[in-house]
C-alpha positions in Angstrom: 6.7 -1.4 -18.2 9.2 -1.4 -15.2 8.8 2.5 -14.8 4.9 2.1 -14.6 5.2 -0.9 -12.3 7.8 1.2 -10.1 5.3 4.2 -10.0 2.5 1.9 -9.2 4.5 0.3 -6.4 5.6 3.4 -4.9 2.2 5.1 -5.1 0.7 2.0 -3.3 3.6 1.9 -0.6 3.0 5.8 0.0 -0.9 5.3 0.2 -0.7 2.5 2.7 1.7 4.1 5.0 -0.8 7.4 4.9 -3.6 4.8 5.7 -1.6 3.6 8.7 -1.4 7.1 10.0 -5.1 8.0 9.5 -6.0 4.9 11.0 -4.9 6.7 14.5 -6.2 9.8 13.4 -10.0 8.3 12.8 -10.4 5.7 15.6 -14.0 5.0 14.9 -12.9 3.9 11.4 -9.6 2.6 12.5 -9.9 -1.1 11.7 -11.4 -0.4 8.3 -8.5 2.2 7.4 -5.8 0.0 8.7 -7.4 -2.9 6.8 -7.1 -1.0 3.7 -3.5 -0.1 4.4 -2.5 -3.6 5.0 -4.3 -4.7 1.6 -2.7 -2.1 -0.1 0.6 -3.0 1.3 0.2 -6.5 0.4 -0.6 -5.5 -3.2 2.4 -3.5 -3.4 4.9 -5.9 -2.0 3.3 -8.6 -4.2 3.8 -6.4 -7.4 7.3 -5.8 -6.2 8.3 -9.3 -5.9 6.9 -9.9 -9.4 8.7 -7.0 -10.8 11.8 -8.5 -9.5 11.2 -11.9 -11.0 10.5 -10.4 -14.5 
């Protein structure tokens, strides 16, 4: 279970960083893409803190 959680957290972290970069590439949808990256990063950090407490 810990390995699955680790993979999920890392995938969400990479995806949110990618979305942050894409927000600057596509400025017409920048706020929506950036918001998705923020939500992804929040979920990743939440899962990471839950994983550390387990």
